[in-house]
C-alpha positions in Angstrom: 9.1 -33.9 -16.1 8.3 -30.9 -18.0 5.7 -30.1 -16.4 7.5 -30.5 -12.8 10.2 -28.3 -13.9 8.1 -25.6 -14.7 7.2 -25.4 -11.1 8.7 -23.5 -8.6 10.4 -25.5 -6.1 8.7 -24.0 -3.0 4.9 -24.6 -4.7 6.6 -28.2 -5.7 7.3 -28.5 -1.8 3.5 -27.1 -0.7 2.6 -30.0 -3.0 4.3 -32.9 -1.8 2.8 -31.9 1.5 -0.8 -31.2 0.3 -1.7 -34.8 1.4 -0.5 -34.5 4.9 -2.1 -31.2 5.4 -5.7 -32.5 3.6 -5.5 -35.7 5.9 -4.9 -33.7 9.1 -7.9 -31.4 8.6 -10.0 -34.4 7.5 -9.0 -36.3 10.4 -8.9 -33.7 13.5 -11.9 -32.4 14.4 -10.4 -29.3 16.2 -8.0 -28.4 13.3 -11.3 -28.7 11.1 -13.4 -26.8 12.9 -10.6 -24.0 13.4 -10.1 -24.1 9.6 -14.1 -23.7 9.4 -13.8 -20.7 11.7 -10.8 -18.9 10.1 -12.1 -18.9 6.6 -15.5 -17.4 8.1 -17.8 -20.1 6.4 -21.1 -19.3 7.7 -24.5 -21.1 7.6 -26.1 -22.1 4.5 -22.5 -21.6 2.7 -23.0 -24.5 0.3 -26.1 -23.4 -1.7 -24.5 -19.8 -1.3 -21.1 -20.5 -3.0 -23.3 -22.7 -5.6 -25.3 -19.4 -6.5 -21.9 -17.6 -6.0 -20.2 -19.8 -8.4 -22.9 -19.8 -11.4 -23.3 -15.7 -11.3 -19.7 -15.0 -11.0 -18.9 -17.5 -14.6 -21.5 -15.4 -16.2 -20.3 -12.1 -15.2 -16.8 -13.2 -16.6 -17.9 -14.3 -19.6 -19.8 -11.1 -20.1 -17.2 -9.2 -19.2 -14.6 -11.2 -21.7 -17.5 -10.9 -24.3 -17.6 -6.4 -24.1 -14.0 -6.9 -24.3 -13.6 -9.1 -27.2 -16.1 -6.8 -29.2 -13.9 -3.5 -28.1 -10.2 -5.0 -29.1 -11.6 -7.2 -33.0 -8.1 -9.0 -32.7 -8.2 -11.6 -29.8 -6.9 -14.8 -29.0 -9.0 -17.9 -29.5 -10.1 -18.4 -25.7 -11.6 -14.9 -26.0 -13.1 -15.5 -28.9 -14.7 -18.8 -27.6 -15.6 -17.1 -24.4 -17.6 -14.2 -26.1 -19.4 -16.7 -28.4 -20.4 -18.2 -25.0 -21.7 -15.2 -23.1 -24.9 -15.0 -24.5 -26.3 -18.6 -23.8 -24.5 -18.7 -20.6 -26.9 -15.2 -19.8 -29.9 -16.4 -21.0 -29.6 -19.7 -19.5 -29.0 -18.1 -16.1 -32.0 -15.8 -16.6 -34.0 -19.2 -17.1 -32.5 -20.2 -14.2 -33.5 -17.2 -12.3 -36.9 -17.7 -13.5 -37.4 -21.3 -13.2 -35.5 -22.5 -10.4 -34.8 -19.8 -8.6 -34.1 -21.3 -4.9 -30.3 -22.0 -6.9 -29.5 -18.4 -7.2 -31.7 -16.8 -3.9 -29.2 -18.0 -1.4 -26.4 -15.9 -2.3 -28.5 -12.9 -3.1 -30.4 -13.0 -0.2 -27.6 -13.2 1.8 -25.7 -10.2 -0.3 -28.5 -8.1 0.0 -29.2 -9.1 3.8 -25.5 -8.1 4.7 -25.7 -4.6 2.4 -27.9 -3.3 5.0 -27.2 -2.0 8.3 -27.9 -4.9 10.9 -29.2 -2.6 14.0 -31.0 -0.2 12.2 -32.9 -1.4 8.9 -36.7 -2.0 9.3 -36.0 -4.9 6.7 -34.3 -7.3 9.1 -36.7 -9.7 11.3 -34.8 -9.6 14.7 -37.7 -11.4 16.3 -35.8 -14.9 15.8 -32.5 -16.1 17.4 -31.3 -16.0 13.9 -31.8 -12.4 12.0 -33.1 -13.0 8.7 -35.4 -10.6 6.1 -38.9 -10.9 6.4 -40.7 -12.9 3.8 -42.5 -10.0 1.7 -38.5 -8.4 1.7 -37.1 -11.7 0.5 -40.0 -11.6 -2.5 -38.8 -8.4 -3.4 -35.1 -9.7 -3.2 -36.3 -12.4 -5.7 -38.1 -10.1 -8.2 -35.3 -7.7 -8.2 -32.7 -10.3 -9.1 -35.0 -11.8 -11.7 -34.7 -8.3 -13.5 -31.4 -7.5 -13.0 -31.1 -10.8 -14.9 -33.0 -10.0 -17.6 -31.6 -6.5 -17.9 -27.9 -8.6 -18.0 -28.9 -10.8 -20.9 -29.9 -7.7 -22.9 -26.6 -6.0 -22.1 -25.0 -9.1 -23.9 -27.1 -8.8 -26.9 -26.6 -5.6 -27.1 -22.8 -6.1 -26.9 -23.2 -8.1 -29.8 -25.7 -5.7 -31.9 -23.0 -3.2 -31.6 -20.6 -4.6 -33.7 -22.9 -3.3 -36.3 -22.2 0.3 -35.4 -20.7 2.9 -37.4 -16.8 2.8 -36.6 -16.9 6.1 -35.2 -19.3 5.4 -32.2 -18.7 1.9 -31.9 -15.5 2.6 -29.7 -17.2 4.4 -27.1 -20.4 2.3 -26.9 -18.5 -0.5 -26.2 -16.0 1.3 -24.0 -19.1 1.8 -21.9 -20.4 -1.9 -22.0 -16.9 -3.2 -20.9 -17.0 -0.4 -18.0 -20.8 -1.8 -17.5 -19.8 -5.5 -17.1 -16.3 -4.7 -15.2 -18.8 -2.9 -12.8 -20.9 -5.9 -12.1 -17.8 -8.3 -11.9 -16.1 -6.1 -9.3 -18.9 -5.8 -7.2 -18.8 -9.8 -7.2 -15.5 -9.7 -6.4 -14.8 -7.0 -3.9 -17.9 -5.9 -2.7 -20.7 -8.6 -2.1 -20.9 -10.8 1.0 -19.0 -13.9 1.1 -20.8 -16.2 3.5 -19.0 -19.2 2.5 -15.3 -17.4 2.9 -16.3 -14.3 4.8 -12.5 -14.6 6.2 -10.5 -14.8 3.1 -12.4 -12.6 1.7 -11.9 -9.9 3.9 -8.0 -10.1 3.8 -7.6 -10.1 0.0 -10.3 -6.8 -0.2 -7.9 -5.1 2.5 -4.7 -5.9 0.6 -5.9 -5.0 -2.9 -7.8 -2.2 -2.0 -4.9 -1.2 0.6 -2.2 -2.1 -2.5 -4.4 0.0 -5.2 -4.5 3.1 -3.0 -0.8 2.8 -2.0 0.4 2.7 -5.6 -1.4 5.7 -6.2 -0.4 7.7 -3.3 3.0 6.5 -4.3 2.7 7.9 -8.0 1.5 11.3 -6.1 5.0 11.5 -4.0 6.9 10.6 -6.8 5.1 13.0 -8.9 5.7 15.7 -6.4 9.1 15.4 -5.5 9.9 15.8 -9.6 8.5 19.2 -9.4 11.0 21.7 -10.3 10.8 25.5 -9.0 10.6 28.4 -11.0 11.4 32.0 -10.5 8.6 33.1 -8.3 7.7 29.7 -6.4 9.7 30.7 -3.5 7.7 34.0 -3.8 4.4 32.5 -4.1 4.5 29.9 -1.4 5.9 32.2 0.8 3.1 34.9 0.7 0.7 31.8 0.9 2.4 30.2 4.1 2.3 34.0 5.8 -1.5 34.4 4.9 -2.3 31.1 6.7 0.1 32.6 9.9 -1.8 35.8 9.4 -5.6 33.7 9.6 -4.2 31.7 12.5 -3.5 35.3 13.9 -6.7 36.6 13.7 -9.0 33.4 15.2 -6.2 33.5 18.2 -7.0 37.3 18.8 -10.4 36.8 19.1 -12.0 37.4 22.3 -11.8 34.4 24.9 -14.5 33.2 27.4 -14.2 33.3 31.4 -15.1 30.3 33.1 -15.5 29.6 37.0 -15.2 26.6 39.3 -17.7 27.0 42.4 -19.1 25.3 45.0 -16.6 22.5 46.8 -14.5 20.1 45.9 -16.0 17.5 48.4 -17.6 15.4 45.5 -17.6 15.3 41.6 -17.5 18.5 39.5 -20.2 19.1 36.8 -18.5 20.1 33.8 -20.7 22.2 30.9 -20.6 20.3 27.6 -18.5 21.5 25.3 -16.1 22.7 27.6 -12.6 22.2 25.9 -10.9 19.0 27.2 -8.0 20.8 28.1 -9.8 22.6 31.0 -11.4 19.4 31.8 -8.3 17.6 32.1 -7.2 20.4 34.5 -9.7 19.8 36.8 -9.7 16.3 36.5 -6.2 15.9 37.4 -6.2 18.8 39.9 -3.6 21.1 38.1 -5.7 24.2 39.1 -4.3 24.1 42.5 -0.9 24.7 42.5 1.8 22.1 44.4 -1.2 19.5 44.5 -1.8 16.5 42.7 -5.1 15.4 43.8 -7.2 14.1 41.2 -11.2 14.8 41.3 -13.9 12.8 39.3 -16.2 14.8 36.8 -20.0 14.5 35.4 -20.9 15.7 31.9 -23.8 18.7 32.6 -26.1 19.9 29.1 -25.9 23.3 29.9 -24.4 25.9 33.4 -28.2 25.7 34.7 -27.9 21.7 35.0 -24.6 22.0 36.2 -25.5 23.9 39.0 -28.6 22.2 39.9 -26.7 19.3 40.2 -25.3 20.5 43.2 -28.5 20.5 45.1 -30.3 17.8 43.3 -27.2 15.2 43.0 -25.4 13.7 46.3 -22.5 13.3 44.3 -21.9 16.4 43.1 -20.4 19.0 45.2 -19.0 21.8 42.4 -19.5 22.9 38.7 -17.0 24.5 36.1 -19.7 27.1 34.8 -19.1 30.5 32.8 -18.7 33.5 34.9 -22.0 35.3 35.6 -23.7 32.1 35.7 -23.5 31.7 39.2 -27.0 32.6 40.0 -27.0 30.3 43.3 -24.0 32.3 44.6 -21.8 29.6 45.5 -18.5 30.4 46.5 -15.6 30.4 43.5 -12.4 28.2 44.1 -10.6 29.3 40.6 -11.1 31.3 37.5 -9.9 31.1 34.1 -10.2 32.3 30.7 -9.8 30.4 27.6 -10.0 30.4 23.4 -13.5 28.6 22.6 -13.0 25.8 20.5 -14.4 27.7 17.3 -11.5 29.8 17.3 -9.5 27.4 18.9 -9.2 24.8 16.7 -9.4 26.6 13.1 -6.0 29.0 14.6 -4.2 25.9 15.4 -5.0 24.5 12.0 -4.4 27.4 10.2 -0.8 27.9 12.4 0.3 24.1 11.8 -0.2 24.1 8.2 1.4 27.7 7.7 4.3 26.7 9.5 4.8 23.6 7.6 4.6 25.4 4.5 6.7 28.0 5.4 9.1 25.5 6.7 9.2 23.6 3.2 9.3 26.7 1.7 12.8 28.0 3.4 14.0 24.4 3.0 13.2 24.0 -0.7 14.9 27.6 -1.3 17.9 26.8 0.6 18.6 23.6 -1.7 16.7 24.7 -4.8 14.6 23.1 -4.8 10.2 22.9 -4.9 8.6 23.0 -1.3 6.2 20.6 -2.4 9.0 18.1 -3.5 10.6 18.5 0.4 7.2 18.1 1.5 7.0 14.8 -0.4 10.3 13.9 0.5 9.6 14.5 4.2 6.8 12.4 4.1 8.2 9.3 2.5 11.3 9.4 5.0 9.0 9.7 7.8 6.2 7.2 7.4 9.3 4.8 6.6 10.6 5.5 9.8 7.0 4.5 11.9 6.2 1.0 12.6 3.2 -0.1 11.0 1.2 -1.3 13.8 1.3 2.0 15.2 0.2 4.2 11.8 -2.8 1.4 12.2 -3.7 2.7 15.4 -3.1 6.4 14.8 -5.4 6.6 11.8 -7.7 3.8 12.9 -8.5 5.6 16.6 -7.5 9.1 17.4 -7.3 10.8 13.7 -10.6 8.7 12.0 -12.5 10.1 15.9 -11.2 13.3 15.1 -12.4 13.6 11.5 -16.0 12.2 12.8 -16.1 15.0 15.5 -14.6 17.6 12.9 -17.5 16.8 10.5 -20.2 16.3 13.3 -20.6 13.0 12.6 -20.8 13.0 8.5 -17.8 10.9 7.8 -17.8 7.7 10.1 -15.7 5.6 8.7 -16.0 1.5 9.5 -12.8 -0.2 10.8 -12.0 -2.0 7.7 -12.3 1.4 5.7 -9.8 3.0 8.4 -7.4 -0.2 8.2 -7.4 0.2 4.4 -6.1 3.8 4.3 -3.8 3.0 7.3 -2.0 0.8 5.1 -2.2 2.6 2.2 -0.6 5.5 3.6 2.3 3.5 5.3 3.0 1.9 2.5 2.8 4.5 -0.4 6.2 5.8 0.9 7.7 2.6 0.0 6.0 2.3 -3.0 7.4 6.0 -3.9 10.6 4.7 -3.9 10.0 1.6 -5.6 8.8 3.8 -8.7 11.3 6.4 -8.0 14.0 3.8 -8.7 12.5 2.8 -11.8 11.4 6.2 -13.2 15.1 6.8 -12.6 16.6 3.8 -14.4 15.2 5.0 -17.5 17.9 7.1 -19.7 17.3 10.9 -19.3 17.6 11.0 -23.2 14.2 9.5 -23.4 12.7 12.4 -21.9 14.9 14.7 -23.9 13.8 12.7 -27.0 9.8 13.2 -26.4 10.5 16.7 -25.4 11.6 17.2 -28.6 8.9 15.0 -30.6 6.3 18.0 -29.0 5.2 15.7 -26.1 4.1 17.3 -23.0 5.7 16.5 -19.3 2.6 14.5 -18.7 2.8 12.5 -22.1 6.1 12.0 -21.8 5.5 10.7 -18.1 2.4 8.5 -19.4 3.7 7.2 -22.6 7.2 6.9 -22.5 8.7 6.5 -18.8 6.0 4.8 -16.5 5.4 2.0 -19.3 9.0 1.2 -19.3 9.4 1.8 -15.5 7.1 -0.7 -14.5 8.7 -3.5 -16.1 11.6 -2.6 -14.2 9.9 -2.6 -10.7 7.3 -5.5 -11.2 9.4 -7.8 -8.9 9.4 -5.2 -5.9 5.8 -4.5 -6.0 5.2 -8.0 -6.0 7.0 -8.1 -2.9 5.2 -5.5 -1.2 1.9 -6.9 -2.2 2.8 -9.9 -0.7 3.7 -8.3 2.5 0.6 -6.3 2.5 -1.7 -9.5 2.5 0.6 -10.6 5.7 0.4 -6.9 7.0 -3.6 -7.2 6.8 -3.3 -9.3 9.9 -2.5 -5.9 12.0 -5.9 -4.6 11.3 -7.3 -7.3 14.0 -6.3 -4.8 16.6 -9.1 -2.9 15.0 -11.3 -5.5 15.2 -11.7 -6.0 11.7 -12.6 -9.7 11.0 -9.9 -10.9 8.7 -8.3 -14.6 9.4 -6.5 -13.5 12.0 -9.2 -11.7 14.1 -11.0 -15.0 13.6 -8.1 -17.0 14.4 -7.9 -15.1 17.8 -11.9 -15.4 18.1 -11.7 -19.0 17.9 -8.6 -19.5 20.2 -10.4 -17.5 22.8 -13.7 -19.6 22.8 -12.4 -22.9 22.3 -9.0 -22.7 24.3 -7.0 -24.5 22.0 -3.3 -24.3 22.1 -1.6 -24.8 18.5 -4.7 -25.8 16.1 -6.2 -22.2 15.3 -2.5 -21.0 15.3 -1.4 -23.7 12.8 -4.2 -23.7 10.8 -3.8 -19.7 10.2 0.1 -20.0 9.5 -0.9 -22.8 7.1 -3.5 -20.4 5.4 -1.0 -17.8 5.0 1.6 -20.0 3.6 -0.5 -21.0 0.8 -2.1 -17.6 0.3 1.6 -16.0 0.0 2.6 -19.1 -2.2 0.2 -18.8 -4.7 0.2 -15.1 -5.4 4.0 -15.4 -5.4 3.3 -18.0 -8.2 0.8 -15.3 -9.8 3.4 -12.5 -9.8 6.4 -14.8 -11.1 4.4 -15.4 -14.0 3.5 -11.7 -14.2 7.3 -11.3 -14.2 8.0 -13.9 -16.8 5.2 -12.4 -19.2 7.1 -9.0 -18.4 10.3 -10.2 -19.4 9.0 -11.4 -22.5 7.6 -8.5 -23.7 10.8 -7.1 -23.6 12.4 -9.3 -25.6 
């Protein structure tokens, strides 16, 4: 009974219902098929899962060995794990040479999905199911064996580092801990899980978004704590006026003149690179006063090609070209002039940043606050007023596209990355308020005591304020993580194939009305209750440490 009393009541209800849930999935083919689809269980999942578990177990033992070597005073379970690390690494190395077929399914799957499936020359696309070429598989096996040998040597080196002098021992062992931690991080958050892809994507999106949101939240809190100095208003005012002056310089650059020539009977050829605003004016007929007729447009690489299309293409009767390039003598319908994008875009960017900084500077001067503190408070209040779905759509579609265009395709984020950034930005505002309330709960006398001890402001925050504030804000931060797990379902709008997206795909393919939705709901309940129990355990540990 003491064991039962230690279980949370909500988990006890779930455990009581577990036999019925298992019976449902075991006896109903439609629920079983929906479970496989939503979890993301792919082909050859069993052998891949076995290889993953074996490698993961050795990676965990290696990390614990490195951690125990760095901290000599370790609990008993950590010392036992450290002793088992080297035999486990040697056994894994032998397994990689004697029976590589046990580990190769996972290694091959992880390598395959690390490639670009549409462009990589290492993938054989002749078969119905794309696979690696046989010679590539052999190289993957050789690479796996080399990695296993190196990892065994690393574990041995960790144990040998205990004999190094005390001066260099700490740095060497810290490096080993980072190295083994990186291996474990790759397996948990980077490697492809063919046996549970949907769950992996959901958890990874939530965890990465949570980490980035916490970092951004701390940044907003740090900015809000800035205090103005004597020259703050003058400095930021000069910076904002400088930005506005640069914007005015770009706005004063010479404009280019364009003209619409030909007729309006058919499509109108638009020279590639013409600003979108001018193209829309022609598309919607805004160049004609009193008319709202829409016209179809067609892209042309240059002015000569646009004019040539009038003669050679029956569906084109007009062209929008620079003034002076109408060598064919077509009648002019409309003329206009505008600022080229190479001047207009930086002009608008500097104008927006300059005006925003000037507004923050004036607002900070009025209320005796730092301009950056005003900006951080404005950001937090604004983001909290925007629905999360709108943030995801805005960052995932137009903003990501604008970044790609501005960098010439150099920054082309995946849908997963866009979604993580969007959730991070949205939840950072809530995280900032949580951190702010926790920091304000610390008595101000402790800050003054840190200053009297000679600690800098950063040292006082890192060593005195933040450790106590984190204990206070642990429960609300846990709630944010659970909410973030559920909100990862919104990433399906960006076609991120998490559990919700896979549920929608399976429902659309199977036309089942209830099984996919019920299965997804059960999975989310199990995941959130498990996370809530883990967070409750952390909360109890934190409270015990306070005592």
